Each structure stands twice: as structure tokens, then as C-alpha cells.
N, C-alpha and C positions, 0 to 999 in steps of 0.2 A: 565544327562544320568546315569542310575543306572545299576549295574552289579549284577548278581546272581551267586553264586558259590555253587555247590553241592558237598558234601563230597564224596571222592572216587578218582578214577583214571582220571576222566575227569570233566570238568565244562562246563556249557552252559551259554553264555551271549547273550542276545538279545537286540538290540537297539530299543526302543519303538518309532517307527516312523510311520507316516501315509503311506508314500511312500519314497523310495522303501522299500520292505520287505527284510530286511537284518538280517541274523543270524550269529553270530560269535561263533564258537564251538571250544573249546580247546580240541584237541584229539591227544595228544602227543603219546599215545599208538598206534594209527593207523599209525602215521608217523614212529615210531620206528619199528613196526612189519612188515609193508608192504613195506615201502619205503627204510628202512635202507639198505637192501641188493640189492633190485631190481634196484634202481636208481643210486646208487653210487658205485656199484661193477662192475669191469671190469675184463676181462681176464688177468690172471697174466702174460701171455706170450707176450702181445702186448706192454707193457711198457708205455702205454699212460694213462693219467689221464683225468677225466671229467672236463675240464677247458675251459672257453670261449675264443674265439679270441678277441682281444681288440676292444671294442666299437661296437661289432656286437651283435644283439639280436638273440640268438640261441634258437632253439626249437627242440624237438624230441617227438615222440609218443611212449607210452608204450602200447603194444598190450594187449587187454582186451576183454574177451568174452562178447559180448553184451547180455543183458538180454531181453527176449521177453516181449511184452506188457503185463501188468497185473501182472508180477512177481516183487516182492519187493526186493530192494537191498539197502544197507546202511541204514537200517531202524532205526538206532540210530540217523540219521540226519533228515529223512523225512518219512512220512508214506503214501505217495501217490504213485500209480503205475507209473513207468517211465522206459525208456530205457536209460542206462548210456553209453555214448560213451567212447572211449579211452582217457586216460589222455594225455594232451599235456604239455610238460615241457618247461618252458621259463627261460632264464637267462638274467638279466639286469646288465650291467656294469655301472660304474659311468657315469652320464650324459644321460643315456638311459631312455626312457619313453614310454608310450603307450597312444596316444591321445584318448580322450573320444569317445565311440562308443556304439552301441547296439549289443548284442549277438544274439537276435532274428532277423529273416529275415523280412525285409519290403516287403510285397507281391507286392506292386506297383513297387518297384525297381527290385526285384528278380523274380517275377512271382510266380505261385502256387508252393507250396512245399509239398513233401510227408510227411514230419514231420517238426515240429517247435521246436526250442530251448526254452523250457518253463522255465528253470532255469539253473544256473551256480554254480559250486562248485570250490572254490580255496583253495588249501592246501599250506601253506607257509612252504617251506623246510629249510629256513635259517632265522636268524635274519638279519636285515639291520641296520647298525649303524646310518644312517641319510637319510631321504628321502625314496622314493619307496612306499609311501602309495597308497592303492587302494582308489580311490575317486569316489564319487557320487555327481556331481555338482548340480543336480536338486533335492537335498534332500528336501522333504516336499514341492515340487513345487517351490522352490526358483530358481533364476537366469534363469528363463524361458521366459525372455522378448525379446529374439531374439538377444541379444548382446553377448552371450557367444561364445568364440572363439575356444572351444574344446581343448584348451591346458592349460588353467588356472587351477591350482590345488586348487580348492575351494569346498565348500560343506562338506558333510560327508567324513571323511578320516580315513581309517583303517590302522594302522601301522602293517607291517609284523612282525610276531613273530613265530619262529620255532615251528611247531606242531599245530598252530591254523588253523582252517578251516573256510572259509567264504562262506555261501550259500545265494544266492539272486535270486528272481524271475524276469523273463523278461516279462511275460505276465500278463494281468489282467484276472479276472475270466471269462470274455466274450471271451477270446482268442486273443484280440488285444494287441499290444505292449504297455507295461507300459512306458510312456515317462520318468518317473523318474528313470528307470533302466539304463539310460545312465551312463557309468562308464569308468574309465581309470586308468592309473598308473602314479603317480607323478615321476619326475626324481629322480634317485638314486644320492644322494649327496656324501655319504661316505659308502664304503663297496660294497657288491654284493648281488643281490636278485635272489633267485631261487624260482619258484612257479610252482605247478602242477595244471592245470585247467581241469575240466571235464564238458561237456555240457550235460544236461539232457533233452531228447526230449519227446514229447507227443505221438509219434508213432514210430513204429519200422523202423529203417533205415538200408537198406541192404548194402549200399556202405560205 
């Protein structure tokens, strides 16, 4: 697996895989400028810090003005029209994980949808000393023989690094779910993992 680095304030590294389509973007400037104050600043008067309760997976949403269909946003990451939903912030303590799952909705299971999650963007807010990788167990069609238990940490694994962003697509060009977009989070072994996730939809979502 080769990496390409561009001189300047950011670098772009893409894993050359048939499936899933995964792009790792080093965007520390985005993390520092946008998240540095918004996510980790609290009112000086309440005396509380943004810390997780032991062994509970915490999440919160950052309010974000949704972009209408056809208007481009985050064009340094992708050049396709999309609607970006609010960021969802997750914290993983030692021993916590996220079993493998699909971000796109299975229409057979969930019924018709007004819009579909076509891609996902993860922004790693902290380094993790050990564990906590984002995994894609069906990398290049491997492990798809029906024996995968949705908990094993196998396949393509991306180590969290503060300021890195991970973009991957959930749909194939024909609009169906890409089976290799199955992904999850390996257990945190040492340290703490904070990650911001954003789903990118193909149509405008009112709610």
C-alpha cells in the first residue's frame, strides 16, 4: 500500500483498493480551526469538562446548517453534489467497540427512504495509543463466505490519528449498497478514542 504526500498544509493518502472506496485525508488544519473551539470548549461557569462516563459510549450532535441538493461543500474532500448532515461525536473508552454495520439503509429492511446515505466521513479528534482502528472486514471481497461474525477485527484497518479524515462510499454507482462498505470499530485497548462522523446523503433530508 503506497502513500502520496503533497507539500503544504495537508496531505492526501488513498488506499488503492477495488472495494470499498476509502480515502484517508490528513486535514489537521480543519480539525484545529473548526473543532478546536466548538467541540472542546465549554462554558466557564458550569465547571464541567467534556469527559466520558466509564465504559459508556457517548455521542452528541453538533448543529450544522444542511446544504441544499446541488450545492457543494467540503470540496477539498469530494467534488460531487451532496447534503451533509450534522456531525455526530462518539467517544470510546477502553474495551469499547462498534460492531460491523452498514451506514446505508437496506430498503428491504427499512422500507423506502426519502434519501440515502451515499458516503460517510470520519474525523479523528484524538490519537489512540492502542486499538480503536476503523475496520473494513470485506476489503476487496475477502471474508464474505458467510462465516464472519461482525465482531472480528479483520480486513482493512485504519489507525486513528488526530486530524486525519476518512471518507468512504456506501453505495455502488447504480445506487445499491456496496457490500464491501461494511465497517466497524476495533476495541480500544489503551487510551481513549474521540471521532466525529458525518453522513452524506444523496437527497435533501428535512428531519
